[in-house]
KEPA-323384 format. One record per residue (C-alpha): residue number from 1; residue in three letters; x, y, z. Coordinates in steps of 0.25 Angstrom, whole numbers, padded with zeros to 4 digits. Layout:
residues N
+-----+-----+-------+-------+-------+
!   k !   r !    c1 !    c2 !    c3 !
+-----+-----+-------+-------+-------+
! NUM ! ala !     X !     Y !     Z !
...
+-----+-----+-------+-------+-------+
***
This chain:
residues 187
+-----+-----+-------+-------+-------+
!   k !   r !    c1 !    c2 !    c3 !
+-----+-----+-------+-------+-------+
!   1 ! met !  0000 !  0000 !  0000 !
!   2 ! cys !  0012 !  0009 !  0003 !
!   3 ! arg !  0018 !  0007 ! -0011 !
!   4 ! gln !  0004 !  0010 ! -0017 !
!   5 ! leu !  0003 !  0023 ! -0009 !
!   6 ! gln !  0018 !  0027 ! -0014 !
!   7 ! ile !  0014 !  0024 ! -0029 !
!   8 ! ile !  0001 !  0033 ! -0027 !
!   9 ! ser !  0009 !  0044 ! -0021 !
!  10 ! leu !  0019 !  0044 ! -0032 !
!  11 ! ile !  0009 !  0045 ! -0043 !
!  12 ! leu !  0002 !  0056 ! -0036 !
!  13 ! leu !  0015 !  0064 ! -0034 !
!  14 ! phe !  0018 !  0062 ! -0049 !
!  15 ! leu !  0004 !  0066 ! -0053 !
!  16 ! gly !  0004 !  0079 ! -0045 !
!  17 ! ser !  0018 !  0083 ! -0048 !
!  18 ! ala !  0020 !  0095 ! -0057 !
!  19 ! ser !  0031 !  0088 ! -0065 !
!  20 ! ala !  0021 !  0077 ! -0069 !
!  21 ! gln !  0012 !  0087 ! -0076 !
!  22 ! ala !  0024 !  0093 ! -0084 !
!  23 ! phe !  0022 !  0084 ! -0096 !
!  24 ! asn !  0020 !  0090 ! -0110 !
!  25 ! asn !  0007 !  0082 ! -0114 !
!  26 ! gln !  0014 !  0075 ! -0125 !
!  27 ! arg !  0016 !  0060 ! -0125 !
!  28 ! gln !  0029 !  0062 ! -0132 !
!  29 ! ala !  0037 !  0065 ! -0119 !
!  30 ! phe !  0039 !  0059 ! -0105 !
!  31 ! ile !  0026 !  0051 ! -0101 !
!  32 ! ala !  0022 !  0046 ! -0087 !
!  33 ! gly !  0010 !  0038 ! -0085 !
!  34 ! leu !  0002 !  0033 ! -0073 !
!  35 ! gly ! -0010 !  0023 ! -0073 !
!  36 ! ile ! -0020 !  0016 ! -0064 !
!  37 ! gly ! -0031 !  0006 ! -0068 !
!  38 ! tyr ! -0036 ! -0008 ! -0066 !
!  39 ! his ! -0031 ! -0021 ! -0070 !
!  40 ! gly ! -0037 ! -0035 ! -0071 !
!  41 ! thr ! -0025 ! -0046 ! -0071 !
!  42 ! asp ! -0025 ! -0061 ! -0073 !
!  43 ! leu ! -0013 ! -0067 ! -0065 !
!  44 ! asp ! -0007 ! -0081 ! -0069 !
!  45 ! phe !  0000 ! -0088 ! -0058 !
!  46 ! ser !  0003 ! -0101 ! -0066 !
!  47 ! his !  0016 ! -0107 ! -0062 !
!  48 ! ala !  0024 ! -0118 ! -0069 !
!  49 ! ser !  0021 ! -0127 ! -0057 !
!  50 ! ser !  0006 ! -0123 ! -0054 !
!  51 ! ala ! -0007 ! -0122 ! -0061 !
!  52 ! thr ! -0011 ! -0109 ! -0067 !
!  53 ! glu ! -0017 ! -0100 ! -0057 !
!  54 ! thr ! -0023 ! -0087 ! -0062 !
!  55 ! asp ! -0030 ! -0075 ! -0055 !
!  56 ! ser ! -0037 ! -0062 ! -0060 !
!  57 ! val ! -0034 ! -0049 ! -0052 !
!  58 ! ala ! -0037 ! -0034 ! -0054 !
!  59 ! gly ! -0032 ! -0022 ! -0048 !
!  60 ! ile ! -0025 ! -0008 ! -0050 !
!  61 ! ala ! -0016 ! -0006 ! -0062 !
!  62 ! thr ! -0005 !  0005 ! -0063 !
!  63 ! ser !  0003 !  0010 ! -0074 !
!  64 ! val !  0015 !  0019 ! -0074 !
!  65 ! arg !  0022 !  0024 ! -0087 !
!  66 ! leu !  0034 !  0032 ! -0089 !
!  67 ! gly !  0040 !  0035 ! -0103 !
!  68 ! phe !  0041 !  0044 ! -0115 !
!  69 ! gly !  0032 !  0047 ! -0127 !
!  70 ! leu !  0040 !  0045 ! -0140 !
!  71 ! ser !  0028 !  0052 ! -0147 !
!  72 ! asn !  0014 !  0056 ! -0143 !
!  73 ! gln !  0010 !  0043 ! -0147 !
!  74 ! phe !  0021 !  0033 ! -0142 !
!  75 ! thr !  0026 !  0032 ! -0128 !
!  76 ! leu !  0036 !  0023 ! -0122 !
!  77 ! tyr !  0036 !  0021 ! -0107 !
!  78 ! tyr !  0040 !  0013 ! -0094 !
!  79 ! leu !  0028 !  0007 ! -0089 !
!  80 ! ser !  0024 !  0001 ! -0076 !
!  81 ! glu !  0011 ! -0006 ! -0076 !
!  82 ! gly !  0005 ! -0012 ! -0063 !
!  83 ! ser ! -0006 ! -0021 ! -0058 !
!  84 ! trp ! -0010 ! -0021 ! -0043 !
!  85 ! phe ! -0019 ! -0032 ! -0038 !
!  86 ! asn ! -0023 ! -0041 ! -0026 !
!  87 ! his ! -0021 ! -0056 ! -0027 !
!  88 ! asp ! -0022 ! -0066 ! -0015 !
!  89 ! gly ! -0022 ! -0055 ! -0005 !
!  90 ! asp ! -0009 ! -0048 ! -0010 !
!  91 ! thr ! -0007 ! -0035 ! -0019 !
!  92 ! trp !  0000 ! -0039 ! -0031 !
!  93 ! phe !  0007 ! -0030 ! -0042 !
!  94 ! leu !  0009 ! -0034 ! -0056 !
!  95 ! gly !  0017 ! -0025 ! -0065 !
!  96 ! leu !  0024 ! -0022 ! -0078 !
!  97 ! asn !  0036 ! -0012 ! -0080 !
!  98 ! gly !  0042 ! -0010 ! -0093 !
!  99 ! ile !  0042 ! -0002 ! -0106 !
! 100 ! gly !  0029 !  0003 ! -0113 !
! 101 ! ala !  0024 !  0010 ! -0125 !
! 102 ! ala !  0011 !  0017 ! -0129 !
! 103 ! tyr !  0006 !  0021 ! -0143 !
! 104 ! tyr ! -0005 !  0032 ! -0143 !
! 105 ! phe ! -0013 !  0033 ! -0156 !
! 106 ! ser ! -0014 !  0048 ! -0154 !
! 107 ! pro ! -0004 !  0058 ! -0150 !
! 108 ! arg ! -0014 !  0065 ! -0141 !
! 109 ! ala ! -0024 !  0061 ! -0130 !
! 110 ! arg ! -0036 !  0053 ! -0133 !
! 111 ! ser ! -0027 !  0042 ! -0139 !
! 112 ! val ! -0028 !  0027 ! -0139 !
! 113 ! tyr ! -0014 !  0020 ! -0136 !
! 114 ! leu ! -0008 !  0007 ! -0135 !
! 115 ! his !  0003 !  0003 ! -0125 !
! 116 ! tyr !  0012 ! -0009 ! -0122 !
! 117 ! gly !  0022 ! -0012 ! -0112 !
! 118 ! tyr !  0032 ! -0023 ! -0109 !
! 119 ! gly !  0041 ! -0025 ! -0097 !
! 120 ! tyr !  0043 ! -0033 ! -0084 !
! 121 ! ser !  0032 ! -0037 ! -0075 !
! 122 ! tyr !  0031 ! -0040 ! -0061 !
! 123 ! ser !  0022 ! -0045 ! -0050 !
! 124 ! ser !  0023 ! -0042 ! -0035 !
! 125 ! leu !  0015 ! -0043 ! -0022 !
! 126 ! ser !  0013 ! -0032 ! -0012 !
! 127 ! arg !  0023 ! -0031 ! -0001 !
! 128 ! glu !  0013 ! -0035 !  0009 !
! 129 ! ser !  0012 ! -0049 !  0003 !
! 130 ! gly !  0025 ! -0053 !  0008 !
! 131 ! thr !  0031 ! -0057 ! -0005 !
! 132 ! asp !  0041 ! -0047 ! -0010 !
! 133 ! ser !  0045 ! -0053 ! -0023 !
! 134 ! ser !  0040 ! -0048 ! -0037 !
! 135 ! lys !  0040 ! -0056 ! -0050 !
! 136 ! phe !  0044 ! -0051 ! -0063 !
! 137 ! gly !  0042 ! -0054 ! -0078 !
! 138 ! asn !  0038 ! -0047 ! -0091 !
! 139 ! gly !  0025 ! -0041 ! -0096 !
! 140 ! tyr !  0018 ! -0032 ! -0105 !
! 141 ! ile !  0006 ! -0022 ! -0106 !
! 142 ! leu ! -0003 ! -0019 ! -0118 !
! 143 ! gly ! -0013 ! -0008 ! -0118 !
! 144 ! ala ! -0021 !  0002 ! -0125 !
! 145 ! gly ! -0027 !  0015 ! -0119 !
! 146 ! tyr ! -0034 !  0028 ! -0122 !
! 147 ! glu ! -0028 !  0042 ! -0118 !
! 148 ! phe ! -0042 !  0049 ! -0117 !
! 149 ! met ! -0036 !  0062 ! -0112 !
! 150 ! pro ! -0021 !  0067 ! -0111 !
! 151 ! his ! -0013 !  0059 ! -0102 !
! 152 ! val ! -0025 !  0050 ! -0097 !
! 153 ! asn ! -0027 !  0036 ! -0103 !
! 154 ! leu ! -0035 !  0023 ! -0101 !
! 155 ! glu ! -0028 !  0011 ! -0104 !
! 156 ! ala ! -0031 ! -0004 ! -0105 !
! 157 ! ser ! -0019 ! -0014 ! -0105 !
! 158 ! tyr ! -0015 ! -0028 ! -0104 !
! 159 ! leu ! -0003 ! -0032 ! -0095 !
! 160 ! arg !  0003 ! -0045 ! -0095 !
! 161 ! thr !  0014 ! -0050 ! -0085 !
! 162 ! asn !  0023 ! -0062 ! -0085 !
! 163 ! leu !  0030 ! -0065 ! -0072 !
! 164 ! ala !  0041 ! -0075 ! -0076 !
! 165 ! asp !  0047 ! -0077 ! -0062 !
! 166 ! ala !  0033 ! -0078 ! -0055 !
! 167 ! ile !  0033 ! -0093 ! -0057 !
! 168 ! asp !  0032 ! -0101 ! -0043 !
! 169 ! ser !  0028 ! -0088 ! -0036 !
! 170 ! pro !  0015 ! -0082 ! -0032 !
! 171 ! tyr !  0016 ! -0072 ! -0043 !
! 172 ! pro !  0008 ! -0072 ! -0056 !
! 173 ! val !  0016 ! -0077 ! -0068 !
! 174 ! his !  0007 ! -0069 ! -0078 !
! 175 ! ser ! -0003 ! -0058 ! -0077 !
! 176 ! thr ! -0012 ! -0051 ! -0087 !
! 177 ! ser ! -0019 ! -0038 ! -0084 !
! 178 ! trp ! -0029 ! -0030 ! -0091 !
! 179 ! arg ! -0028 ! -0015 ! -0086 !
! 180 ! leu ! -0036 ! -0003 ! -0087 !
! 181 ! met ! -0028 !  0010 ! -0084 !
! 182 ! leu ! -0030 !  0025 ! -0083 !
! 183 ! asn ! -0017 !  0031 ! -0086 !
! 184 ! tyr ! -0011 !  0045 ! -0085 !
! 185 ! leu !  0001 !  0048 ! -0094 !
! 186 ! phe !  0009 !  0061 ! -0091 !
! 187 ! tyr !  0015 !  0066 ! -0104 !
+-----+-----+-------+-------+-------+
***
């Protein structure tokens, strides 16, 4: 809970700072984005020595993007996509950190866009669970969105993670998430 308060405090500090408002309203420049939404996730706990066990969970989805617009229609960025949920009484976090790109069909707001990201995925339990370790692998995200006013967009995406070193552990080996996000992109 303390970590969540720290994250919320940092977001509010960033949103309220004068320098955060010093962007030029062009995507062809430095960009920073924050998003929050909802996810529905299917977890696959199948291991080589056990029968397939699956579960479906839902919770809060988060997104952070930092990068640069090569033009007003094409952006490259570092992305951090997260999915928070409860499973068996513990708070879990599934995430993806990596490189992403977005293509906007119009150089101005009221534009449909597509985005893709690839990187390393991870899964971890909350500190309260008594399990300190995280599991890592790879993953990708595919999505489409609509920037309905300058800086603000609604996005739907599919996030897939593969946690190769989760075999013989309580962590899911694979996860698939459908996400609906509301994002704000500073540019």
